[in-house]
N, C-alpha and C positions, 0 to 999 in steps of 0.2 A: 382513190378513184381518179382515173385519168380523164381529163377533158380534152378530147382530140376532135378536130374538125371532121365532120362527116362528108361524104361525097355521094353523088348519085350513083345508084346501082347501074351497071352497064349491061343491058340485055344482050349485047353482042360480044360478051367477054371471050367466048370461044366459038369454034365453028361447028363441030359435031354436037349432037344432042345425046345426053346420057341420063340415066336414072340417078336418083339420090344415092341408092345403095351402091351402084357402080362407082359413084364418085368417092365413097368411103374407101373402097378397095384401091381406087386410083390414087387417092391422096396418100394412103399408107405405102403403096408401092413406090411412089416417087421418093418418099423419105427413106425407105429401106434401101433404095438404089443410091441415094445421095450420101448416106452416112452408115457405115458398117456397124456403128454402135447401137443402131436402132433394132429392137426386136419386138415381136408381138406375142402376147400370151393371153390365153383365156380358154373357156370351155368350147370345144368343137369348132375352133377357128381354123384348124388345119385342113385336112383332106375334105372335111364336111363343108368348108367354106363359110361357117358361121350359121347360126339359126336364122338370121335375117339375110344370109348370103352377102354380107358386107365384107367378107374376107376372101371371096371367090377368086381363085387363081394364085393367091399369095404362096400357098404351100408348094405348089408346082414350081413356081419361079425361085423361091428362096429356100425351100427345104426345111427340115426339122431343126436345123441349127439356128434359124431366125424366127420361125413360126412355131410356137410351143403350145401344144394342147395340154391343158391342166386338169387336175381332178375337180370335182364339183365342190369347190371350197372358195368362197369369196375372200376369206381371211388369208388363205394360202396364196391366192393370186396377187393380192395387194402386198402381202408381206414379202413375197419373192420379188415383186416389182420394186418395192422400196429399197430392198437390199441391193438389187442390181443397179438402181439409179445412184445409190450412194457410192458405188464402186466403179463408176465410169461408163455405164451403159445408159441407153435412152429407151427404156421400156414403154410400150404402149399396151396397157392392160385393158381387157374387156370384161366388164361386169354385165352379164347378159341382159338383165332388166334393171333399170334404175331403182326400182322398188327394193332390190336386194342390197342397196347401200346400207340398209339397216343392219345387215348381217356383218358387215365389215366396217362399221361406223368408227370404231376406235382408230383404225388406220387413217380414215379420211379426216377425222376431226381432231385427233390428238397427236398423231405421229407425222404424217407427210407434211402438213402445212406449217409445222412448228420447228422442224429440224434445222432449217437454215438460220432461223432466229436464235435458237438455243445453242448453236455452235458458233455464233458470231460470224456467220458467212463461210465458215470453213468447209461445211458440207452442204451441197445443194441437192435438190431432188428433181432432176429433169425427167418427169414422169407424166404420161398422159393416161387418164382413166376414161376410156370410151364406154358409153352405155346407151341402150335403147330406152327412150323416154316417151311418156305421154300416152293419151288415150285416143278414143274415137274408133277403135277397132273391136270393141266388145271382148277384151281380154280379161275383164273382171277386176275386182278391187285390189288384188295383190300384184297385178301385172300391167296396170294402166295409169299409174300415177305420173303426174309431172312434178318432179322434185327439185327443180332448180333452186327453189326457196330453201330447201334443206341445206344445200352447200353454200348458199349466200350468207348463212349465219356464221360461217367459219372463216376468220381472217387467215390469209396465207394461201387460199385456193384461187386460181383463176377459173372463170366459168364461161364456156363457149356453147352456143346453140345455133348452128347454121340453119337457114331456111331454104337453101337451093344448092344444086350440085357444085357450081363453081365456088361458092363460099365454103362448102365442105372441104374442098381441096386446099383453098387458100388459107383457111383457118387451121386446118390440120398441119400445114407446114409451119405456121407460127407456133402452134401448140407443141409440136415435137421439138422445136428448137428453143423453147422456153427453158430457163434454168429453174423455174418454179413449177410445182405440180398444177396440172390443168385438168379440169373435168370437162369432157367433151360430150355433150348431149346430142344424140342422133334421134330425131323424132320418128317413131314407128309409122305414123300416119303419112309421112313424107317419102318413105322408102321407094315407092313405085312412081313418084312424081319425076317429071323430066325437066331438063333445062340445058342451056349451053354448057359444053365441057370447058374446063379451065385450060387456058393456054399453057405452054411450057413455062416453068419458072414462076407460076402464079402464087403469090403470097399475099394474104390479107392480114394486115397488122391487127393484133388483139387490141380491143378498145376503140375501134373505129366503126361507128354506125353507118348504115347506108340509107339513102333516101330512095325507097323502093317505088314511090309514086309521088310526084310533086302536086301540091295543092295550096290553096289560099284561105280556106274557110275553117278548117278544123285539122288539128294534128292528131294522128293515130299512132301510138307507139306499140309495137308488137315484137314478138320473138318466136323464132322457129315456126311451128305450124300455124300460129295466129297471124303470121305475115301474109300468106296467100289468102287467108280468111278476111283480113282487113282490106286487102287489095280488091277482093271480090265485092265487099260491102261498099267500098269507095266507088267502084264501077256502077253499082246500082244507084248510088246517090247522085252520080254525075248526070244521070237522066233527069233528075229533079233540079239540076242547076247548082248542086252543092259540090264544091271542090275540096276534096280531102287529101291531105298529105300523109303518106304512110312511111314511118321510120322503122327500119329493121335494126334493132339494137345489136344483133349478132353476138354480143358478149354482155354479161352482167358484171364481170370483173375482168379487166378494167371496164368501167361504165362511162360511155360517152354522153354525158349530159350537156355538153356544149351544143351538139347537134339538136338535141331535144329543145333546149332553151331558145336556140335560134329559130327553130320552126314555130314554137309557141309565140315568139315575138312577132312572127308574120301572121299567124292565124288567130291568136288570142283565145283559142279553145283547145283543150287537151282531153283525149280519150285514150285510156290504156287498156289493151286487150291481152290477157294472160291466161294460161291454162292452169297455173297454180291456184289453189283455193284462195278465195278472197281474203280469208284470215291468214295473215302472215305471208302473203304473196309478194313477189318482187315489185309489183306495181305500187305497193305502199311506200317503198323506198323512193321510187321515181316521183311519186306524188309529193312526198316530204321535201325532196330537193327542189322541185319546181315551186312549192309553196314558200320555201325559204329564200330562194334566189331569184324567182321570177314571178312573184305574186302580182306585181304591178302590170305584168304583161297580160293578165287574164281578164276576160270579159264575161266569164261564166265559171261555175264550179268545175273542178276536175272530176271526170267520171271514170269509173273502172268497170270493165266487163271481165269477170273472172269465174272460175269454177265454183260451184257451191261447196260448202264445207261439210261434205258427206262422203262416205266411201263410194268409189266409182261403181255404178251398177253394171251387171253383165249384159242385160238386155239392151239392144241397140236403141230402142225408142226411149228408154229411161236414161241411158248415158247421154243422149243428145239434149236432155233436159238439164243436165248437170254441168256440162262443159260449154264454153262459148261456141257459138255458131254464127254463120253469116247473117242469119235473121236477127239474132240478139245484138250483133254489132251494128247492123243497119238501124235497128230501133234506137239504140243508144246515140248514134250519130244524129238522127232526127230530133231527139229530145235535146241534145246539146246545142245544135244550131238554132233551135227555136227558143232557147232560153232568153 
């Protein structure tokens, strides 16, 4: 785990405003233009532009030699990608829904992350696995899971989960240029969200968290879709005189705990907001590290707001009872500052 200093998020990082899904296509296009070894492959990513329209325009610009439509086989997609990565290419593979990692788990858990180690560094796997992740849209139990915690259990994988368009582009650049396999989670609930476009040459280093909102009373650690959720809850609490600092982790591997610990040292209270189920969620890892390395900084118990340990309901009203919401985060902040 890398401990790298965090920096405040820059709301004016770019001029134009674009959507999250447009930023995915923009980030991929920039790397495709920069490096001829980069190729993209997945189901319906070509002329169709992807099921979430995250590859719109790429087939027209780069053609079938760089944008490969594949059969409906997650094993084939990752097997082809791994072979291409081992022989000099830099593939960016799309698994349509992160839930489908279960279908190609052998490649993710046993093959891609271990090859560099098992060959003594003679073979690297510069491969990005993109996937649509998370709930909140009523897609049901098999298409709504947040599964960052699945990949967190596997040594050798880097894990990225951006929360805004500029970070999508900057983190995509670092992911594609990495010599190790990177899992790149794109949250479905953020696709239509808008934010400043990334400037030319924008690169966000892996393992560098961002301070999305500064505060002094409580630290909120969030990732992907829980970042705007935490910011909204912090805004509500500001009306009551509570100053909440929101940290966007951006990555789980490398994990920037230096920024988290520095913030806890200032606020003395920590709330973790994650969409993974409470049981086995990444928040448990963050909690453990803070308890080990920053226990003396705390004036209250560490609290976690996470998804319930149940399959995701299809009904909107039920799904909102299972995953974190602005209301549940606000309630947790009130409880924590009153301790």
